[in-house]
BAFI-3210 file (N, C-alpha, C; in Angstrom, 3 decimals, decimal comma, padded with zeros to 6 digits):
// residues 82
n [1|2|3|4|5|6|7|8|9|10|11|12|13|14|15|16|17|18|19|20|21|22|23|24|25|26|27|28|29|30|31|32|33|34|35|36|37|38|39|40|41|42|43|44|45|46|47|48|49|50|51|52|53|54|55|56|57|58|59|60|61|62|63|64|65|66|67|68|69|70|71|72|73|74|75|76|77|78|79|80|81|82]
n.u [000,854|000,469|000,899|-000,153|000,948|-000,731|-003,625|-005,865|-009,307|-012,226|-011,612|-010,834|-008,377|-007,076|-006,090|-004,862|-005,061|-003,485|-004,430|-003,465|-001,561|000,922|002,090|004,756|005,380|007,606|008,046|010,275|011,406|013,294|016,135|015,713|012,929|012,170|012,899|011,048|008,669|008,748|007,812|004,928|003,776|001,379|-000,480|001,102|001,939|-000,555|-001,242|000,839|000,304|-002,262|-001,724|000,041|-001,584|-003,733|-002,344|-001,364|-003,812|-005,155|-003,381|-003,209|-005,856|-006,222|-006,832|-004,753|-002,514|-002,650|-005,324|-007,004|-008,974|-007,915|-006,513|-004,932|-002,319|-000,914|001,976|004,013|007,393|010,032|013,438|014,591|016,026|014,352]
n.v [-001,164|002,259|005,594|008,883|012,316|014,291|016,182|018,984|019,234|020,957|022,278|020,249|017,877|015,465|012,194|010,281|006,925|004,341|001,233|-002,125|-003,351|-001,345|-000,182|001,198|002,922|004,036|006,077|006,864|009,481|009,685|011,711|012,578|012,257|014,182|016,494|016,417|016,561|019,185|020,673|020,675|020,749|020,492|018,899|016,605|015,748|015,164|012,968|011,213|010,777|009,634|007,283|005,957|005,627|004,087|001,770|000,816|000,466|-001,420|-003,626|-004,179|-004,826|-007,157|-010,568|-012,396|-011,091|-009,162|-008,829|-006,945|-004,216|-001,045|002,069|005,153|007,561|010,134|011,972|014,634|014,848|016,987|017,547|019,891|023,220|025,342]
n.w [000,000|-000,704|000,314|-000,459|-000,232|002,209|001,304|000,842|001,011|000,756|003,154|004,831|005,826|003,604|002,762|000,175|-000,723|-002,384|-003,295|-003,969|-006,796|-008,255|-011,301|-013,172|-016,125|-018,598|-021,345|-023,796|-025,932|-028,895|-029,975|-032,612|-032,781|-030,938|-032,304|-034,407|-032,950|-032,119|-034,230|-034,593|-031,807|-030,113|-031,589|-032,120|-029,556|-028,452|-030,090|-029,352|-026,589|-026,829|-028,301|-026,531|-024,218|-025,244|-025,987|-023,495|-022,072|-023,719|-023,729|-020,965|-020,451|-021,868|-021,500|-021,950|-021,136|-018,709|-018,029|-016,752|-015,455|-015,882|-014,744|-015,563|-015,201|-016,944|-017,846|-019,066|-019,153|-019,345|-020,256|-020,741|-020,255|-020,164]
ca.u [000,000|001,244|000,145|000,269|000,985|-002,077|-004,086|-006,973|-010,535|-013,299|-011,132|-010,475|-007,205|-007,420|-004,968|-005,255|-004,366|-003,546|-004,347|-003,200|-000,258|001,134|003,143|005,224|005,900|008,260|008,234|011,281|011,449|014,661|016,464|015,031|011,503|012,028|012,943|009,770|007,620|008,804|007,135|003,506|003,768|000,043|-001,020|001,936|001,874|-001,867|-001,128|001,732|-000,415|-003,352|-001,139|000,579|-002,672|-004,454|-001,492|-001,369|-005,157|-005,511|-002,551|-003,585|-007,188|-006,190|-006,644|-003,470|-001,454|-003,000|-006,758|-007,492|-009,477|-006,866|-006,544|-003,563|-001,991|000,174|002,549|005,133|008,571|011,050|014,751|015,109|016,310|013,428]
ca.v [000,000|003,475|006,785|010,148|013,423|014,789|017,372|019,620|019,308|021,532|022,647|019,059|017,159|014,222|011,371|009,331|005,652|003,474|-000,169|-003,009|-003,275|-000,154|-000,347|002,454|002,778|005,244|006,055|007,865|009,917|009,877|013,089|012,874|012,412|015,481|017,520|016,341|017,033|020,638|021,303|020,820|020,054|020,162|017,762|015,412|015,247|014,523|011,650|010,398|010,361|008,734|005,984|005,321|005,194|002,978|000,580|000,323|-000,003|-002,644|-004,739|-004,503|-005,427|-008,438|-011,680|-013,066|-010,336|-008,875|-009,058|-006,078|-002,884|-000,183|003,520|005,622|008,976|010,391|013,303|014,917|015,332|017,491|017,722|021,186|024,203|026,455]
ca.w [000,000|-000,822|000,693|-001,032|000,717|002,503|000,609|001,537|000,232|001,562|004,476|005,605|005,347|002,920|002,335|-000,863|-000,570|-003,559|-002,892|-005,100|-007,434|-009,066|-012,295|-013,743|-017,480|-019,083|-022,796|-024,151|-027,333|-029,365|-030,347|-033,879|-032,476|-030,273|-033,345|-035,111|-032,039|-031,968|-035,373|-034,247|-030,514|-029,586|-032,343|-031,981|-028,182|-028,316|-030,719|-028,534|-025,387|-027,228|-028,664|-025,321|-023,334|-025,888|-025,904|-022,113|-021,719|-024,439|-023,245|-019,593|-020,469|-022,571|-020,557|-022,179|-020,473|-017,319|-017,888|-015,679|-015,775|-015,343|-014,868|-015,702|-015,120|-017,892|-017,763|-019,958|-018,420|-020,271|-019,656|-021,161|-019,211|-020,309]
c.u [000,904|000,376|000,724|000,344|-000,438|-002,387|-005,213|-008,153|-011,620|-012,876|-010,729|-009,260|-007,630|-006,133|-005,499|-004,411|-004,569|-003,398|-004,108|-001,806|-000,183|002,300|003,520|005,822|006,515|008,494|009,180|011,178|012,909|014,893|015,745|013,530|011,260|012,048|011,610|008,647|007,610|008,098|005,678|003,278|002,386|-000,511|-000,215|001,962|000,518|-001,841|-000,263|001,019|-001,550|-002,813|-000,633|-000,549|-003,455|-003,655|-001,542|-002,734|-005,514|-004,670|-002,955|-004,946|-007,249|-005,937|-005,337|-002,335|-001,802|-004,474|-007,390|-008,097|-008,509|-007,223|-005,109|-003,482|-000,805|000,678|003,711|006,253|009,588|012,354|015,357|015,297|015,365|012,343]
c.v [001,231|004,669|008,009|011,184|013,899|016,045|017,993|019,737|019,844|021,864|021,471|018,387|015,823|013,500|010,362|008,075|004,828|002,042|-001,021|-002,787|-002,042|-000,420|001,023|002,170|004,094|005,091|007,190|008,214|010,148|011,343|013,481|013,066|013,752|016,620|017,568|016,898|018,548|021,366|021,625|020,156|019,648|018,913|016,495|014,870|014,604|013,120|010,705|009,877|009,401|007,342|005,242|004,810|004,039|001,683|-000,013|-000,253|-001,302|-003,832|-005,148|-005,193|-006,784|-009,571|-012,446|-012,373|-010,118|-009,130|-008,199|-004,795|-001,918|001,286|003,970|007,127|009,177|011,808|013,417|015,502|015,779|017,692|019,076|022,137|025,384|026,412]
c.w [000,000|-000,460|000,018|000,069|000,983|001,704|001,404|000,586|001,150|002,977|005,349|004,977|004,754|002,537|001,324|-000,710|-001,832|-003,062|-004,131|-005,641|-008,319|-010,004|-012,833|-015,120|-017,889|-020,584|-023,147|-025,628|-027,717|-029,735|-031,632|-033,650|-031,800|-031,285|-034,097|-034,243|-031,909|-033,116|-035,057|-032,896|-030,023|-030,264|-032,067|-030,556|-027,903|-028,907|-029,886|-027,288|-025,721|-027,549|-027,423|-024,435|-023,939|-025,807|-024,506|-021,742|-022,434|-023,979|-021,832|-019,548|-021,119|-021,570|-020,757|-021,431|-018,999|-017,054|-016,809|-016,238|-015,097|-015,467|-015,045|-015,580|-016,049|-017,706|-018,719|-019,123|-019,447|-019,522|-020,014|-019,998|-019,290|-019,286]
res [m|s|e|a|e|p|g|e|v|g|g|k|a|v|v|y|v|i|t|g|t|v|f|s|y|c|i|h|a|s|f|r|a|k|q|t|l|s|c|e|p|k|i|l|y|d|l|l|f|a|a|a|s|q|t|i|l|s|l|a|g|d|p|k|h|l|g|a|q|t|g|l|v|a|l|l|h|t|w|g|k|r]
***
């Protein structure tokens, strides 16, 4: 079991608890892909996130692999100095 930092909702302290198994996936873009993404970032990042989420959801839902109903949180991490 994993606990998140307490937050505040409606003036009351709230702690979110994740029960079950948690998996972490990381998708890296190559230097050439980064150059391409800089041309039309909104469109291409939307496509990247859609493809990644559909892949994870379909593989996790397939009984041959995990056979589970999953949820996911996706974020974009950049290494730039801007």
